[in-house]
C-alpha positions as CSV (number, residue, x, y, z in Angstrom):
1,M,1.8,-14.9,-11.0
2,P,0.8,-16.5,-7.7
3,P,-2.8,-18.0,-7.5
4,G,-5.6,-15.7,-6.4
5,R,-4.2,-12.7,-8.2
6,P,-5.3,-10.8,-11.3
7,G,-4.7,-13.0,-14.3
8,N,-4.5,-16.2,-12.2
9,L,-8.0,-16.8,-10.9
10,T,-10.2,-20.0,-11.0
11,A,-13.8,-19.7,-12.2
12,D,-15.1,-19.7,-8.6
13,Q,-12.6,-17.0,-7.6
14,T,-13.6,-14.9,-10.5
15,E,-17.3,-15.1,-9.4
16,K,-16.3,-14.1,-5.9
17,L,-14.4,-11.1,-7.2
18,K,-17.5,-10.1,-9.2
19,E,-19.6,-10.4,-6.0
20,M,-17.0,-8.3,-4.1
21,W,-17.1,-5.6,-6.8
22,A,-20.9,-5.5,-6.8
23,A,-20.9,-5.1,-3.0
24,T,-18.1,-2.6,-3.0
25,L,-19.7,-0.3,-5.6
26,D,-23.0,-0.6,-3.7
27,V,-21.2,0.8,-0.6
28,F,-19.7,3.5,-2.8
29,G,-23.1,4.5,-4.0
30,V,-22.2,3.7,-7.6
31,A,-24.9,2.7,-10.2
32,H,-24.7,2.4,-13.9
33,E,-27.2,4.2,-16.1
34,P,-27.4,2.2,-19.4
35,G,-28.6,5.3,-21.3
36,A,-25.8,7.6,-20.2
37,A,-24.1,9.0,-23.2
38,N,-20.6,8.7,-21.7
39,G,-21.2,5.3,-20.2
40,T,-19.7,6.2,-16.9
41,A,-20.7,5.2,-13.4
42,T,-22.9,7.6,-11.5
43,P,-24.2,7.9,-7.9
44,S,-27.2,5.7,-7.3
45,S,-30.6,7.1,-6.4
46,D,-30.4,5.6,-2.9
47,T,-27.1,7.4,-2.0
48,A,-27.9,10.6,-3.9
49,S,-30.4,11.7,-1.4
50,T,-30.0,15.2,-0.1
51,D,-30.9,14.1,3.5
52,P,-27.7,12.7,5.1
53,K,-29.7,11.0,7.9
54,Q,-32.0,9.3,5.4
55,K,-29.0,8.2,3.3
56,K,-27.2,6.7,6.3
57,K,-30.4,4.9,7.4
58,K,-30.9,3.4,4.0
59,R,-27.3,2.2,3.8
60,L,-27.3,0.6,7.3
61,S,-30.7,-1.1,6.7
62,L,-29.4,-2.4,3.4
63,F,-26.5,-4.2,5.1
64,K,-28.6,-5.4,8.1
65,K,-31.0,-7.0,5.5
66,K,-28.0,-8.7,3.8
67,D,-26.8,-10.0,7.2
68,K,-30.3,-11.3,8.0
69,D,-30.6,-13.0,4.6
70,A,-27.2,-14.6,5.2
71,G,-28.5,-16.0,8.5
72,S,-26.1,-14.0,10.6
73,D,-25.7,-10.5,12.0
74,A,-22.7,-8.3,11.5
75,S,-21.8,-8.2,15.1
76,S,-21.5,-12.0,15.3
77,T,-19.5,-12.5,12.1
78,D,-16.2,-14.4,12.5
79,N,-12.8,-12.9,12.1
80,D,-13.6,-9.9,14.4
81,K,-10.4,-10.1,16.4
82,H,-9.7,-6.4,15.8
83,G,-13.3,-5.1,16.2
84,Q,-13.8,-4.5,12.5
85,N,-17.5,-5.2,12.5
86,K,-18.0,-2.2,14.8
87,E,-15.7,-0.1,12.6
88,F,-17.7,-1.2,9.5
89,Q,-20.9,0.0,11.1
90,Q,-19.2,3.3,12.2
91,A,-17.9,3.8,8.6
92,L,-21.4,3.4,7.1
93,A,-22.9,5.7,9.8
94,S,-20.3,8.4,9.8
95,Q,-18.9,8.6,6.3
96,T,-20.6,9.2,3.0
97,P,-20.3,6.8,0.1
98,E,-18.2,9.3,-1.8
99,E,-15.7,9.6,1.2
100,L,-15.3,5.8,1.3
101,R,-14.9,5.7,-2.5
102,E,-12.2,8.3,-2.3
103,A,-10.4,6.4,0.4
104,F,-10.5,3.3,-1.7
105,W,-9.0,4.9,-4.8
106,S,-6.4,6.8,-2.7
107,M,-5.3,3.4,-1.3
108,A,-5.2,1.8,-4.8
109,K,-2.4,4.1,-6.0
110,H,-0.5,2.2,-8.7
111,D,-2.0,-1.2,-7.8
112,H,-4.4,-3.1,-10.1
113,P,-7.8,-2.4,-8.4
114,D,-8.7,-6.1,-8.6
115,A,-5.5,-6.9,-6.7
116,L,-6.6,-4.7,-3.9
117,L,-10.0,-6.4,-3.5
118,L,-8.4,-9.8,-3.9
119,R,-6.1,-9.1,-0.9
120,F,-9.2,-8.8,1.3
121,L,-10.9,-11.8,-0.3
122,R,-7.8,-14.1,0.3
123,A,-7.5,-12.8,3.8
124,R,-11.1,-13.8,4.5
125,K,-10.9,-17.1,2.6
126,W,-13.1,-15.8,-0.2
127,D,-16.0,-14.9,2.2
128,V,-17.3,-11.8,0.3
129,H,-19.3,-10.5,3.3
130,A,-16.4,-10.8,5.7
131,A,-14.0,-9.3,3.1
132,L,-16.3,-6.4,2.5
133,I,-16.5,-5.7,6.3
134,M,-12.7,-5.9,6.5
135,M,-12.2,-3.5,3.5
136,V,-14.7,-0.9,4.5
137,S,-13.4,-0.8,8.0
138,T,-9.9,-0.3,6.5
139,M,-11.1,2.6,4.4
140,H,-12.5,4.2,7.6
141,W,-9.3,3.6,9.5
142,R,-7.2,5.1,6.7
143,S,-9.3,8.2,6.1
144,A,-10.9,9.0,9.4
145,E,-8.5,7.6,12.0
146,M,-4.9,7.5,10.7
147,H,-5.3,10.0,7.8
148,V,-2.8,8.0,5.8
149,D,-3.1,9.8,2.5
150,D,-4.2,13.3,3.5
151,D,-1.5,13.7,6.2
152,I,1.1,11.0,6.8
153,M,2.1,10.5,3.1
154,L,1.1,14.0,2.0
155,H,3.3,15.7,4.5
156,G,6.0,13.1,5.1
157,E,9.5,13.7,6.2
158,E,9.8,17.4,5.2
159,Q,6.8,18.3,7.4
160,A,8.4,16.4,10.3
161,F,11.7,18.3,9.7
162,K,9.8,21.6,9.8
163,E,7.9,20.6,12.9
164,S,11.2,19.7,14.6
165,K,12.3,23.3,14.2
166,S,9.1,24.8,15.5
167,P,9.9,27.5,18.1
168,S,6.3,28.1,19.3
169,N,4.7,24.6,19.6
170,P,6.6,22.3,21.9
171,A,4.2,19.3,21.3
172,Q,4.5,19.7,17.6
173,K,8.3,20.0,17.9
174,K,8.5,16.8,19.9
175,E,6.4,14.8,17.4
176,G,8.6,16.0,14.5
177,E,11.8,15.2,16.4
178,D,10.5,11.7,17.4
179,F,9.6,10.9,13.8
180,L,12.9,12.0,12.4
181,A,14.9,10.3,15.2
182,Q,13.6,6.9,14.0
183,L,14.7,7.7,10.5
184,R,18.1,9.0,11.5
185,L,18.8,6.1,13.8
186,G,17.8,3.6,11.1
187,K,15.5,1.9,13.6
188,S,13.7,0.5,10.6
189,F,14.7,0.8,6.9
190,L,14.2,-0.8,3.5
191,H,17.0,-2.5,1.8
192,G,17.5,-5.3,-0.7
193,T,15.3,-8.2,-1.6
194,D,15.0,-11.8,-0.4
195,K,15.3,-14.9,-2.6
196,D,11.7,-14.4,-3.8
197,G,12.3,-10.8,-4.9
198,R,10.4,-9.4,-2.0
199,P,11.6,-6.0,-0.6
200,C,13.1,-6.4,2.9
201,C,12.4,-4.1,5.8
202,Y,15.0,-4.4,8.6
203,V,14.1,-3.5,12.1
204,R,17.0,-3.0,14.5
205,V,15.3,-3.8,17.7
206,R,18.2,-2.7,19.9
207,L,17.6,0.9,18.8
208,H,14.1,1.1,20.3
209,K,13.7,2.2,23.9
210,Q,10.3,2.3,25.5
211,G,9.2,5.9,26.1
212,E,11.8,7.6,23.9
213,Q,9.2,8.3,21.3
214,S,5.5,9.0,21.8
215,E,2.9,6.4,20.9
216,K,1.5,8.6,18.2
217,S,5.0,9.0,16.6
218,L,5.6,5.3,16.7
219,E,2.3,4.6,15.0
220,R,2.9,7.3,12.4
221,F,6.3,5.9,11.6
222,T,5.0,2.3,11.4
223,V,2.3,3.3,8.9
224,Y,4.8,5.5,7.0
225,Q,7.1,2.5,6.6
226,I,4.4,0.1,5.5
227,E,3.0,2.5,3.0
228,T,6.4,3.3,1.6
229,T,7.1,-0.4,1.2
230,R,3.8,-0.8,-0.7
231,M,5.0,1.8,-3.2
232,L,7.9,-0.5,-4.1
233,L,5.9,-3.6,-4.9
234,R,5.6,-4.6,-8.6
235,P,3.7,-7.6,-9.9
236,P,4.2,-10.5,-9.4
237,V,5.8,-9.4,-6.1
238,D,3.0,-8.2,-3.9
239,T,4.4,-9.0,-0.4
240,A,7.4,-7.9,1.7
241,T,9.7,-9.5,4.2
242,I,10.5,-8.1,7.6
243,V,13.8,-8.9,9.3
244,F,13.8,-8.3,13.1
245,D,17.5,-8.0,13.9
246,M,17.6,-9.0,17.6
247,T,21.4,-8.5,18.0
248,D,22.2,-7.1,21.5
249,F,18.5,-7.3,22.5
250,S,17.6,-6.7,26.1
251,M,14.4,-6.2,28.1
252,A,14.9,-2.4,27.8
253,N,14.1,-2.8,24.1
254,M,10.8,-4.7,24.7
255,D,7.7,-2.7,24.1
256,Y,4.4,-4.5,23.6
257,T,2.3,-1.5,22.6
258,P,3.9,-0.9,19.1
259,V,4.1,-4.7,18.6
260,K,0.3,-4.8,19.1
261,F,-0.2,-1.9,16.7
262,M,2.0,-3.6,14.1
263,I,0.0,-6.8,14.4
264,K,-3.3,-5.0,13.9
265,C,-1.9,-3.2,10.9
266,F,-0.9,-6.3,9.1
267,E,-3.8,-8.5,10.1
268,A,-6.6,-5.9,9.8
269,N,-5.5,-3.1,7.5
270,Y,-2.8,-4.5,5.2
271,P,-4.0,-8.0,4.6
272,E,-1.9,-10.4,2.5
273,S,1.1,-7.9,2.6
274,L,3.5,-10.0,4.6
275,G,5.6,-12.6,2.8
276,S,7.7,-13.7,5.7
277,V,9.0,-12.4,9.1
278,L,12.6,-13.4,10.0
279,V,13.7,-13.1,13.6
280,Y,17.4,-13.0,13.6
281,K,19.7,-13.8,16.6
282,S,17.0,-13.7,19.2
283,P,18.5,-14.3,22.7
284,W,17.1,-16.9,25.1
285,I,15.1,-14.2,27.1
286,F,13.0,-13.7,24.0
287,Q,11.5,-17.2,24.2
288,G,9.0,-16.2,26.8
289,I,8.2,-13.0,25.0
290,W,7.6,-14.9,21.8
291,K,5.1,-17.2,23.5
292,I,3.0,-14.1,24.4
293,I,3.3,-12.5,21.0
294,K,2.5,-15.7,19.2
295,G,-0.7,-16.0,21.2
296,W,-1.8,-12.6,19.7
297,L,-1.1,-13.6,16.1
298,D,-3.5,-15.1,13.6
299,P,-2.2,-18.7,12.8
300,V,-1.6,-17.8,9.2
301,V,0.6,-14.8,10.2
302,A,2.3,-16.9,12.9
303,S,3.2,-19.5,10.2
304,K,5.2,-16.9,8.3
305,V,7.5,-16.2,11.3
306,H,10.9,-17.9,11.0
307,F,13.9,-17.9,13.3
308,A,17.5,-17.7,12.3
309,S,20.3,-17.8,14.8
310,N,23.2,-17.2,12.4
311,V,23.9,-16.0,8.9
312,D,24.0,-19.5,7.5
313,E,20.4,-20.0,8.6
314,L,19.4,-16.5,7.5
315,Q,20.6,-17.3,3.9
316,Q,17.8,-19.8,3.6
317,W,15.7,-16.7,2.8
318,I,18.2,-14.0,1.8
319,P,21.4,-14.8,-0.3
320,K,24.5,-14.2,1.7
321,S,25.7,-11.7,-0.9
322,R,22.7,-9.6,-0.1
323,I,23.0,-9.8,3.7
324,M,24.7,-6.7,5.2
325,R,28.1,-7.2,6.9
326,E,26.6,-6.0,10.2
327,L,24.5,-9.1,10.1
328,G,27.4,-11.4,9.2
329,G,26.8,-11.3,5.4
330,E,29.0,-10.2,2.5
331,E,27.3,-7.0,1.3
332,D,29.2,-3.8,2.0
333,Y,26.2,-1.6,2.9
334,N,25.7,0.8,5.8
335,Y,22.4,2.7,6.4
336,S,22.7,6.4,6.5
337,Y,19.8,8.9,6.4
338,I,19.7,11.6,3.7
339,E,18.0,14.7,5.1
340,P,15.1,16.3,3.3
341,R,16.2,18.9,0.8
342,E,14.8,22.4,0.9
343,G,12.2,22.8,-1.8
344,E,12.1,19.1,-2.8
345,N,8.3,19.2,-2.5
346,E,7.7,22.7,-4.1
347,I,6.0,21.0,-7.1
348,M,3.0,20.5,-4.7
349,A,2.3,24.2,-4.9
350,D,1.4,23.7,-8.6
351,T,-2.2,22.9,-7.7
352,A,-3.4,23.6,-11.3
353,T,-1.4,20.8,-12.7
354,R,-2.3,18.5,-9.8
355,D,-6.0,19.2,-10.3
356,K,-5.8,18.5,-14.0
357,I,-4.2,15.1,-13.4
358,V,-6.6,14.3,-10.6
359,A,-9.5,15.2,-12.9
360,E,-8.2,12.8,-15.4
361,R,-7.9,10.1,-12.7
362,K,-11.5,10.7,-11.7
363,E,-12.6,10.1,-15.3
364,L,-10.5,6.9,-15.4
365,V,-12.0,5.7,-12.1
366,S,-15.5,6.3,-13.3
367,S,-14.8,4.5,-16.6
368,Y,-13.3,1.6,-14.7
369,E,-16.3,1.3,-12.4
370,S,-18.6,1.4,-15.3
371,E,-16.7,-1.3,-17.1
372,T,-16.6,-3.3,-13.9
373,L,-20.4,-3.1,-13.4
374,A,-20.9,-4.3,-17.0
375,W,-18.5,-7.2,-16.3
376,V,-20.3,-8.0,-13.1
377,H,-23.6,-8.2,-15.0
378,G,-22.3,-10.7,-17.4
379,E,-20.8,-8.6,-20.3
380,D,-17.5,-9.7,-21.7
381,A,-14.8,-7.5,-20.1
382,G,-12.4,-8.0,-23.1
383,E,-9.3,-5.9,-22.6
384,G,-11.2,-2.8,-21.4
385,R,-10.7,-3.2,-17.7
386,S,-7.1,-4.3,-18.0
387,R,-6.3,-1.3,-20.2
388,L,-8.0,1.1,-17.7
389,A,-6.2,-0.5,-14.8
390,Q,-2.9,0.2,-16.6
391,R,-3.9,3.7,-17.4
392,L,-4.8,4.2,-13.7
393,A,-1.3,3.0,-12.7
394,E,0.4,5.4,-15.2
395,N,-1.9,8.2,-14.0
396,Y,-0.9,7.6,-10.4
397,W,2.8,8.0,-11.0
398,R,2.0,11.3,-12.8
399,V,0.1,12.6,-9.8
400,D,2.4,11.1,-7.2
401,P,4.8,14.1,-6.8
402,Y,1.8,16.3,-6.1
403,V,0.2,14.2,-3.4
404,R,3.1,12.4,-1.6
405,A,6.0,14.2,-0.1
406,R,9.4,12.9,-1.2
407,S,11.0,10.3,1.0
408,L,14.5,8.9,1.7
409,Y,13.8,6.3,-1.0
410,D,12.9,9.0,-3.5
411,R,16.2,10.8,-2.7
412,M,18.0,7.5,-3.2
413,G,16.4,6.9,-6.5
414,M,14.5,3.8,-5.5
415,L,11.0,5.1,-5.9
416,G,9.2,6.2,-9.0
417,A,7.3,4.8,-12.0
418,G,10.4,3.2,-13.5
419,S,11.9,1.8,-10.3
420,K,12.7,-1.9,-10.6
421,L,13.6,-2.7,-6.9
422,D,17.3,-2.2,-7.5
423,F,18.2,-1.5,-3.9
424,Y,21.9,-2.0,-4.3
425,P,24.3,1.0,-4.4
426,K,26.6,0.8,-7.4
427,A,29.3,2.7,-5.5
428,G,30.0,4.1,-2.1
429,G,28.3,1.2,-0.2
430,S,25.7,3.5,1.5
431,A,22.5,5.3,1.0
432,G,24.5,8.5,0.6
433,G,26.7,6.8,-2.0
434,A,23.6,5.8,-4.0
435,A,22.4,9.4,-4.0
436,A,25.8,10.7,-5.0
437,A,25.9,8.3,-7.9
438,G,23.3,10.4,-9.6
439,H,19.9,9.2,-8.3
440,D,18.0,12.3,-7.6
441,D,14.2,12.5,-7.2
442,G,13.4,9.1,-8.6
443,V,10.4,10.4,-10.4
444,D,10.2,9.6,-14.1
């Protein structure tokens, strides 16, 4: 396990994690009542007020006091390249503690909850206050701006397919067509792992033409790909590799707007998610473009960008046997998109089963928060938190088919509770071949 992760923390890092949990649960309005019979976390008196205005005022004043005590003010905190201090204040002013809490646990999915907090702590060099601002603004972005879990992942590819057939709503039809066009082209797709076992996302830059898809569709597709990649991560692997295939690149393929959005995603909303970025076969005209892009990147992110001009250089990061023939490697793989199947998400209509599993998840969340508060206050955590984290992961995979529409990678058999990052088709040499080999829904 790499350092700074659950199970591999120094004493100082453990204390920082405790501080982060205390601040996080404060934002979520969670307090522990020692006399409670079930020992679960409950809303605190400050956030249980029936007056929303009074509640928001208390929360905002609470954090202003913390800023003052720290000798700084939220608006002057470092690391505000993407305006997250403002988003943080907007989140506290416009969203209830419970809404932010739900956004957090929706983002956690099958991850260890500690791992999620540690991503933000590592990204902010263990500055708890800065990490909290970053995380809360991310919760706001996910739930109030991008609607990651209640729209993009909930509706997924099948919804886009239905929208593309819409006879009465041209705008909706265009958005659905744009989203599916990127999948069908294979503009960006997941395949294989690098030498460190990280899943690889290939971006075939030549397939992008500025203006062909709407900005909204590009952003939706970008978030969809990042979220889907996160679903494939299994400890100790917690980052991914992006390969930008620049073969046949021309200025017609250059589009700064989606590049800026992608940078913001990884730097502000998906911290510590990039393992490496490999730029393959970039032509000389890209040198000037790279100087501009590099100026936008955080130095830590920029240090993860590597250039490879041929397959021999690329195999420093990806074994040649795992590099596709179209990139000069030895693997006989060709991307092909498997269309959504009618009724593949019909299980979502079973709301009674979904609600039962969700109710179990809420109980687990409450127990985990309660155990965490006790741990923060100095009690021995024992194996309680670890067991609950494991149960939360198992619970997520049970609820997953009810809250996330099936994707290409479900149809290929790559996604699910039992998936082990086996991206390589056993026969057929294509995504279609993998599906035909007997991989159906990928849900165990």
